[in-house]
C-alpha positions as a printed Julia matrix, in Angstrom:
142×3 Matrix{Float64}:
 101.05  107.43   77.43
  98.07  109.7    76.89
  96.31  110.68   73.66
  96.36  114.36   72.72
  94.91  116.53   69.95
  96.64  119.75   68.96
  94.58  122.18   66.9
  96.55  124.91   65.15
  95.15  128.0    63.45
  97.77  129.43   61.13
  97.84  132.92   59.67
  95.83  133.19   56.44
  98.56  135.34   54.88
 101.06  132.45   54.89
 101.85  130.65   51.63
 101.27  126.92   51.22
 105.0   126.26   51.68
 105.11  128.34   54.87
 102.08  126.5    56.27
 103.68  123.13   55.46
 106.96  124.15   57.08
 105.17  125.31   60.28
 103.23  122.04   60.55
 106.43  120.07   59.84
 108.25  122.08   62.53
 105.59  121.23   65.14
 105.51  117.53   64.22
 109.34  117.44   64.33
 109.25  119.0    67.82
 106.77  116.34   68.93
 108.95  113.56   67.5
 112.13  115.0    69.05
 110.48  115.02   72.49
 109.45  111.37   72.23
 105.83  111.78   71.14
 104.27  109.5    68.55
 102.44  111.51   65.87
  99.39  109.41   64.97
  97.55  111.57   62.44
  97.82  115.0    60.79
  94.63  116.39   59.29
  94.57  119.66   57.34
  91.13  121.22   57.49
  92.12  124.13   55.27
  91.13  127.78   55.25
  88.11  128.63   57.39
  86.37  131.76   58.58
  87.19  132.64   62.17
  84.36  133.18   64.66
  85.96  136.46   65.67
  88.88  138.48   64.4
  92.33  137.38   65.64
  95.32  139.63   64.95
  93.27  141.49   62.35
  92.58  138.27   60.44
  89.13  136.96   59.59
  90.33  133.61   58.23
  92.84  131.02   59.33
  94.28  127.72   58.13
  93.2   124.94   60.52
  95.3   121.84   61.17
  94.67  118.99   63.62
  97.58  116.89   64.93
  96.83  113.78   66.99
  99.71  112.4    69.05
 100.59  110.17   72.0
 102.89  111.41   74.73
 103.55  111.16   78.44
 102.74  114.88   78.79
 106.25  116.14   79.6
 106.49  118.02   76.31
 103.28  120.06   76.65
 105.03  123.08   78.17
 107.66  123.1    75.39
 104.95  122.67   72.76
 102.93  125.55   74.2
 105.98  127.81   74.25
 106.94  126.93   70.66
 103.4   127.68   69.43
 103.3   131.0    71.29
 106.66  132.12   69.88
 105.81  131.27   66.25
 104.26  134.36   64.64
 102.52  132.24   61.98
 100.47  130.32   64.56
  97.68  132.65   65.66
  95.93  130.15   67.99
  96.58  126.68   69.34
  94.81  124.33   71.71
  95.79  120.95   73.16
  93.09  118.53   74.32
  93.41  115.17   76.07
  91.41  112.41   74.35
  90.4   108.96   75.56
  90.53  107.71   71.98
  91.18  109.33   68.63
  88.38  109.95   66.16
  89.17  111.25   62.68
  86.88  113.65   60.91
  85.67  110.96   58.52
  84.87  108.59   61.4
  82.95  111.32   63.23
  80.89  112.09   60.11
  80.25  108.38   59.53
  79.11  107.92   63.16
  76.87  110.98   62.9
  75.23  109.71   59.72
  74.71  106.14   60.95
  73.59  107.1    64.43
  76.31  104.97   66.05
  77.22  107.64   68.55
  77.2   106.55   72.16
  74.03  107.72   73.82
  73.73  108.91   77.4
  72.13  106.42   79.77
  68.4   106.86   80.31
  67.24  106.97   83.93
  64.48  104.5    84.75
  61.79  105.61   87.19
  61.48  103.75   90.49
  58.39  101.58   90.96
  55.67  103.08   93.19
  55.81  102.13   96.85
  59.55  101.5    96.87
  61.92  103.65   98.86
  65.45  104.44   97.72
  66.79  101.55   99.79
  64.68   99.14   97.78
  62.58   97.83  100.71
  58.96   98.76  101.31
  58.07  100.74  104.4
  55.56   98.57  106.36
  54.07  101.62  108.12
  53.39  103.49  104.88
  49.77  103.67  103.74
  48.83  102.13  100.46
  47.53  104.88   98.18
  45.06  102.53   96.45
  43.53  101.22   99.72
  40.04  102.4   100.58
  39.04  103.45  104.06
  36.29  101.23  105.58
């Protein structure tokens, strides 16, 4: 089974009950199709980067789940049909990170860092052996 994150942006004109029912509907669909819902995180109302369906704000929700991937087409279709969901995106994740964990890692500097390339020593070729015919740069001519 793979790890997935579903981000939903719901219409800002929806009431709290309507938002809850939409999120419940999506999590029920995931459960009915055999997915394991791991975490639901409501980020709340946020300003959109650009206007979507004449809305400048949307209610963001993150749903983390595990599935074999067979349900992704059904999930996509259900999100497209629902008028209250103005955008959705599904990402594959190697491991789940909650918002609090990400903030904690950012503050403590525990984020994995990219490997640093070490320069090759002078006089060595890529194969690792010295070229016997190569001239030594430090040698003086007599």
